[in-house]
ZADREN-183519 format. One record per residue (C-alpha): residue in three letters; x negated, y negated, z. Coordinates in steps of 0.5 Angstrom, whole numbers, plus 2048, in hexadecimal, padded with zeros to 3 digits. Layout:
BEGIN
ALAXYZ/...
***
This chain:
BEGIN
MET7CD7DA7FD/PHE7D27D57FA/MET7D87D87FA/THR7DF7D57F7/HIS7E67D57FA/ASP7E87DA7F5/GLU7E27DF7F5/LEU7E37DF7FD/TRP7EA7E17FC/ASN7E97E57F7/GLN7E47E97FB/ALA7E97E9801/LEU7EF7EC7FC/SER7EB7F27FB/GLU7EA7F3803/ILE7F27F2804/GLU7F47F67FE/VAL7F17FD801/ASN7F67FC808/LEU7FC7FB804/THR8007FE7FE/ARG8007FC7F8/ALA8077F97F7/ASN8067F57FD/PHE7FF7F37FB/ILE8027F07F5/THR8087ED7F8/TRP8067E97FE/PHE7FE7E87FB/LYS7FF7E67F4/GLN8007DF7F4/THR7FC7DD7FA/ALA7F57D97F9/VAL7F07D67FE/ALA7F37CE7FE/ASN7ED7CC803/LEU7E77CE808/GLN7E57C980D/ASP7E37C9814/GLY7E37D1815/VAL7EB7D1812/VAL7ED7D480C/THR7F37D1809/LEU7F77D6804/SER7FC7D47FF/VAL8027D87FE/PRO8087D77F9/ASN80E7D67FF/GLY8107D6806/PHE8127DD806/ALA80C7DF804/LYS8087DB809/GLU80C7DE80F/TRP80B7E580D/LEU8037E480C/LYS8027E1812/THR8077E6815/LYS8057EC812/TYR7FE7EC80F/HIS7FB7E6813/LYS7F67EB816/PHE7F37EF80F/ILE7F37E880C/LEU7EE7E5812/ARG7EA7EB813/ALA7E97EB80B/VAL7E77E480A/ARG7E27E4810/ASN7DF7EB80D/ILE7DD7E6808/ASN7DC7DF80B/HIS7DA7E0813/ASP7DB7D9814/VAL7E37DA813/LYS7E77D981A/ASP7EE7D9818/VAL7F27D9811/ASP7F87D4810/TYR7FE7D580B/ILE8017CF807/ILE8067CF801/GLY8037CD7FB/GLN8037CE7F4/TYR7FF7D37F2/LYS7F97D17ED/PRO7F77D67E8/ALA7EF7D87E7/ASP7EF7D27E1/VAL7EE7CD7E6/GLU7E77CF7E6/ARG7E67CA7E0/LYS7E87C47E5/ARG7E37C67EA/PRO7DD7C07EB/ALA7D77C27E7/TYR7D37C47ED/GLU7D87C97EF/LYS7D87CC7E8/ARG7D07CC7E7/HIS7D07D17EE/THR7D67D57EB/SER7D27D67E4/GLU7CC7D97E8/ASN7D07DE7EC/THR7D57DF7E6/LEU7D97E67E7/GLY7D87E87DF/SER7DC7E87D9/ALA7E37E67D9/GLU7E57ED7D9/PHE7E27EE7E0/ASN7E67E87E2/GLU7EC7EB7DF/GLU7EC7F17E3/PHE7E87F07EA/THR7EC7E97EC/LEU7F47E97ED/ARG7F57E37EA/ASP7F77E67E3/ILE7FB7EB7E6/THR8017EA7E0/ILE8077ED7E4/ASP80D7ED7DF/PRO8127E87E3/ASP8187EC7E0/THR8177F37E2/ASN8117F27E8/LEU80D7F77E4/ASN8057F67E3/PRO8037F87DC/ARG7FD7FB7DE/TYR8018007E1/THR8018067DC/PHE80180D7DB/GLU7FB80C7D7/THR7F780A7DD/PHE7FA80F7E2/ILE7F58147E4/VAL7F881B7E4/GLY7F68217E9/SER7F88277ED/PHE7FA8227F2/ASN7FF81E7EE/GLU8018227E8/LEU8088247EA/ALA80A81C7EC/HIS80781A7E5/ALA80B8207E1/ALA81281D7E5/ALA8108167E3/ARG80E8187DC/SER81581C7DB/ILE81A8167DE/VAL8178127D9/LYS81A8167D4/SER8208177D7/LEU8238117DB/GLY8288137E0/GLY82781A7DF/SER8268207E3/TYR82081D7E7/ASN8248177EA/PRO8228157EF/LEU81B8167EE/PHE8178157F5/ILE8108157F5/TYR80C8157FC/GLY8058157FE/GLY7FF812802/VAL7FE80B802/GLY7F98097FC/LEU7FA80F7F8/GLY7FD80C7F1/LYS80580D7F3/THR8068057F1/HIS8028067EA/LEU80680C7E8/ILE80D8097EA/GLN80B8037E6/ALA8088077E0/VAL80F80A7DF/GLY8128037DF/ASN80D8007DA/GLU80E8067D5/VAL8168067D6/LEU8157FF7D4/LYS8138027CD/HIS8198057CC/ALA81E8027C6/GLY8247FE7C9/LYS8207FB7CE/PRO8227FE7D4/ARG8227FA7DB/VAL81D7FC7E0/LEU81C7F97E7/TYR8167FA7EB/VAL8177F87F2/PRO8127FA7F9/THR8177FB7FE/GLU8157F5803/ARG8177F07FD/PHE81D7F37FD/MET81E7F2804/GLY81C7EB803/GLU8217EA7FE/VAL8277EE801/VAL8257E9808/GLU8257E2803/ALA82C7E57FF/LEU82F7E5806/SER82D7DF808/THR82F7DB802/GLN8357E0800/GLY8327E37FA/MET8337EA7FC/GLY8387EA7F6/ARG8337E87F1/LEU82D7EC7F4/LYS8317F37F3/GLU8337F17EC/LYS82C7F07EB/TYR82A7F77ED/ARG8307FB7EA/SER82F7F87E3/VAL8287FC7E2/ASP8278027DF/LEU8218047E3/LEU8208027EA/ILE8198037ED/ILE8188027F5/ASP8118037F8/ASP8108047FF/ILE818806801/GLN815808808/PHE81680180A/ILE81D800809/GLY81E80580F/ARG81D7FF814/THR8247FC813/GLU82B800812/LYS82D7F980E/MET8287FA808/GLN829802808/GLU830800807/GLU82F7FB801/PHE82A8007FE/PHE82F8057FF/HIS8358027FB/ILE8308007F6/PHE82D8077F5/ASN83480A7F5/THR8368057EF/LEU8308077EB/TYR83080E7EC/GLN83880F7EA/SER83680B7E4/ASN8308107E2/LYS82B80A7E3/GLN82580D7E5/ILE82280C7EC/LEU81A80C7ED/ILE81880C7F5/SER81180C7F8/SER81080D800/ASP80A80F804/ARG80D815806/HIS81381A805/PRO81A818806/LYS81B81C80C/ALA81481980F/ILE81881280F/PRO81A812816/THR81F80C816/LEU82280E80F/GLU82980F80F/GLU82C81680D/ARG830814807/LEU82A811804/ARG825817806/SER82A81C802/ARG82B8177FC/PHE8238177FB/GLU82381E7FC/GLY82881F7F7/GLY82381E7F1/MET81C8207F0/ILE81781F7F5/ALA80F81F7F4/ASP80981D7F8/ILE80381B7F6/GLY7FD81E7FB/LEU7F581C7FB/PRO7F181C7F6/ASP7EB8217F5/ARG7E481E7F4/GLU7E481F7EC/THR7EA81C7EC/ARG7E88167F0/MET7E18167EC/MET7E68167E5/ILE7EA8107E8/LEU7E480C7EA/LYS7E180D7E3/THR7E880B7E0/LYS7E88047E3/THR7E08037E1/GLU7E28047DA/THR7E88007DB/LYS7E57FA7DE/GLY7DF7FB7D9/VAL7DA7FB7DF/VAL7D48007DF/VAL7D38047E5/PRO7CE8097E7/GLU7D18107E7/GLU7CD8117EE/VAL7D180B7F0/LEU7D780D7EE/TRP7D68147F1/PHE7D48107F8/ILE7DA80C7F8/ALA7DF8137F7/ASP7DC8167FC/SER7DD810801/ILE7E480F800/LYS7E88157FF/THR7EF814801/ASN7F180E7FE/ILE7F180C7F6/ARG7F28047F8/GLU7EC8047FD/LEU7E88087F7/GLU7EA8027F2/GLY7E87FD7F8/ALA7E28007F9/LEU7DF8007F2/ASN7E27F87F1/ARG7DE7F77F7/VAL7D87F97F5/VAL7D87F67EE/ILE7DA7EF7F0/SER7D57EF7F6/SER7CF7F27F0/LYS7D27EC7EC/LEU7D27E77F1/ALA7CB7E97F3/ASN7C97E97EC/ASN7C67F07EE/PRO7C67F77EA/ILE7CB7FC7ED/THR7C78017F0/LEU7C88077F5/ASP7C58037FB/GLU7C87FD7FA/THR7CF8007FA/LYS7CD804800/LYS7CC7FD804/ILE7D27FA801/LEU7D6800803/ALA7D3801809/HIS7D97FE80D/THR7DE80280A/ALA7DC80880E/LEU7DC804815/GLU7E3801814/PRO7E780181A/ARG7ED804816/ARG7E880A816/PHE7EA80B81E/THR7F080B822/SER7F180A82A/PHE7F680C82F/LYS7FA80682E/LYS7FA806827/VAL7FD80D827/LEU80380C82B/ARG804805827/CYS804809820/VAL80880F823/ALA80D80A826/GLU80E806820/PHE80F80C81B/TYR81481081F/ASP817808820/LEU816809828/ASN81480482D/GLU80D806830/LYS810806837/GLU81480C835/LEU80F810833/ILE80B80E83A/ASP81281083E/ARG815816840/SER81B81683B/ARG81D81D839/ARG82181A833/LYS82081F82D/GLU81E818828/VAL81981782E/VAL81681E830/ARG81481F829/PRO810819828/ARG80C81A82E/GLN80A82182D/ILE80781E826/ALA80481982A/MET80181E82F/TYR7FE822829/LEU7FB81C826/LEU7F781982D/ARG7F582182D/GLU7F3822826/ASP7F081B824/LEU7ED81882A/LYS7EC81F82E/SER7EF81C834/SER7F082183A/PHE7F782483B/PRO7F7821842/PHE7F681A83F/ILE7FB81B83A/GLY80081E83F/GLU7FF818843/LYS7FF81283E/LEU80681583B/GLY80B816840/LYS807818846/LYS807820843/ASP804826845/HIS7FE828841/THR80182E840/THR80782A83C/VAL802827838/ILE7FF82E836/HIS806830834/ALA80782A82F/CYS80082A82C/LYS80183282B/LYS809831828/ILE80682C823/THR800830821/GLN804836820/GLU80A83281C/LEU80582E817/LYS804835814/ASN80B836812/ASN80E82F812/PRO80C82A80D/THR81082580F/LEU80C824815/GLU806825812/GLU80881E80D/GLU80B81B813/ILE80481C818/ARG80081A811/ALA804813811/VAL803812818/ARG7FB813817/GLU7FB80F811/LYS7FE809815/MET7F980B81B/TYR7F380A817/SER7F5804813/LEU7F67FF819/
***
């Protein structure tokens, strides 16, 4: 089947999206396109040198895997800095290509708008996506506290819930909720100044400002807003300089009664390298978590998506998707997109049997499995250690605890024997491993912070 560059990239993006937070997906993939496909090499056009380096070092394997899943002849992906071309370049393509595209059309203009990345209209002044609103946010028992707190700060910026810290697993709607706050605040009289920034973008801006002596301008930019929304704050724990700059910006806004809204994939106490002065400030406001959606809520989310997109999908198909993907709302939407796009490209009706075939690989993806090396790597990264420190005989407190957690995960998730775990982790006696596993198991009953840490480590283990 003939497939244009745009169609290839749109399908690849639906695969890539489920591996990233929504904020990072928009930040790094919004202005990308396939510029060429020749001799098994896909050439990806990116907006600037910073994006080129970031995609090559951080997301190359996701990009290559996604493109290969669609076109098995692809061997590699290359990156060039080029002008982003919007979808209207379709009119300039040769007639031969247009005929083939029309035969495999994706349907109405509304369908194209909802199922491609091309039409995401990010506000350049606020970085907000106008599609994220309270009206399109599904509320259930798993997120009602976070939703109520978010609604509350809209009515009273800089009031009692300042800062508001919302945390939860990947793909559960944190980005949607915090951007909905920003979009709602923009409706207020007086035009409040709102700025939404993913943490990785903030870090990039700080690096660039330091290299160009522009820190003064950068600080003024952040200090002038009425509502600052920071997404994925857990990444800021990587360097002391980033934490220092954010600390000063935070203090200035807080002392001026400006609202600060923060999201994270974990509780502040579970961010291992976060400075105590930042942690205490985050905990000084309101902390709300977003849990996992139940079956009925997942179904409601899917129905809302189909209504928004103007697509008719049989209810049995929606139930199948809801039962197949239980822990990630973004994956739910990605699976729905994949089913609808595939049926449109093949010009086939959406049926349960076809859906099972399209999503067959979802249940078999390697992210569902882990290994000894992955457990060690993820535990070490989470607690900001070297893998070698977990294996060595060090008795330092900051090493002993993560080592016990690694032992627990190896026992619980890999069913490794106690002697095997002891031999691999510092040549410990098997009784030491038994003690560690019992200790962690017992503590999990009364320590929600430890439970959150292990959940975050597991999430990372199964996403690699």
